[in-house]
C-alpha positions in Angstrom: -0.2 -0.1 0.1 2.9 2.0 0.4 2.2 2.8 -4.1 -0.5 5.0 -2.7 1.3 7.4 -0.7 3.4 7.8 -2.9 1.2 8.1 -6.0 -0.3 10.5 -3.7 3.1 12.4 -3.2 3.0 12.6 -6.9 -0.4 13.9 -7.7 0.9 16.9 -4.9 4.0 17.5 -7.2 1.7 17.3 -10.0 -0.3 20.2 -8.9 2.7 22.1 -7.6 3.9 22.4 -11.0 0.9 23.3 -12.9 0.9 26.2 -10.0 4.6 27.0 -10.8 3.8 26.9 -14.8 1.0 29.1 -14.5 3.6 31.2 -13.2 5.6 31.2 -15.6 3.1 31.9 -18.5 1.7 35.2 -15.9 5.3 36.5 -16.0 5.5 35.7 -19.4 2.9 37.4 -20.9 4.7 40.3 -18.6 7.7 40.0 -20.5 5.8 40.4 -23.6 4.8 43.6 -22.5 7.7 45.6 -21.5 9.2 44.4 -25.0 5.7 46.1 -27.0 6.2 49.4 -24.3 10.2 49.2 -25.2 9.3 48.9 -28.6 6.6 51.8 -29.2 9.1 53.8 -27.0 11.9 53.4 -29.6 9.5 54.0 -32.4 8.1 57.0 -30.8 11.8 58.4 -30.1 12.6 57.4 -34.3 9.5 59.1 -35.4 10.0 62.4 -33.1 13.7 62.8 -33.7 14.6 60.6 -36.5 18.6 59.8 -37.0 19.4 63.1 -35.5 22.5 61.6 -33.2 22.3 64.7 -30.7 18.4 64.1 -29.9 17.4 61.8 -27.0 17.4 58.5 -27.2 14.7 56.3 -26.3 17.3 54.3 -23.9 18.4 57.1 -22.5 14.4 57.7 -21.5 13.2 56.7 -17.0 10.4 54.8 -18.5 12.6 53.1 -20.8 15.0 52.2 -18.1 12.3 51.1 -16.2 11.0 48.8 -18.4 14.6 47.1 -18.9 15.2 46.9 -15.4 12.2 45.1 -14.7 12.2 43.2 -17.5 15.4 41.8 -16.5 13.6 41.2 -12.8 11.3 39.1 -14.4 13.6 37.3 -16.9 15.4 36.3 -13.5 12.0 35.4 -11.9 10.9 33.0 -15.1 14.7 31.3 -14.5 13.7 30.4 -11.0 10.7 29.0 -12.2 12.3 26.9 -15.3 14.3 25.3 -12.7 11.2 24.7 -9.6 9.7 23.1 -13.1 13.1 20.7 -13.5 13.0 19.8 -10.2 9.3 19.0 -10.0 9.7 17.1 -12.8 12.5 15.3 -11.4 10.1 14.8 -8.1 7.7 13.5 -10.7 9.5 11.2 -12.1 11.2 9.1 -9.5 7.6 8.6 -7.8 6.3 7.0 -10.8 9.8 5.1 -10.3 9.0 4.1 -6.6 5.6 3.4 -7.2 6.0 1.1 -10.0 8.4 -0.4 -7.6 6.4 -1.2 -4.9 4.0 -2.2 -7.1 6.7 -5.1 -9.0 7.1 -5.3 -5.4 3.8 -6.1 -4.0 2.6 -8.4 -7.1 5.6 -10.5 -6.4 4.9 -11.1 -3.4 1.5 -11.9 -3.2 2.4 -14.5 -5.7 5.2 -16.5 -3.0 2.6 -15.6 -0.8 0.4 -18.0 -2.9 
């Protein structure tokens, strides 16, 4: 019956993985939003100043800089979530293996006991 407890643990890991993947999706949406905003700022600067090298540049804009920093933080968080997903996948696979081994062992013991 140990395999039932291990299988329940696997289900919890699977649930955790789904939650982390959902958070990862939200972060990716935020990264995409930041990128879109930065592109809009760059386009606006290009339309306003063209090729004037003395004109202010988009990457000097305070809001642009803030978006870049936010994007970097989000990318770092995404990397952390990627690591968590990898670890959870390893735990899930380990639980699957232990469950299968426990079922085989239980079946073997039942056959010997017959």
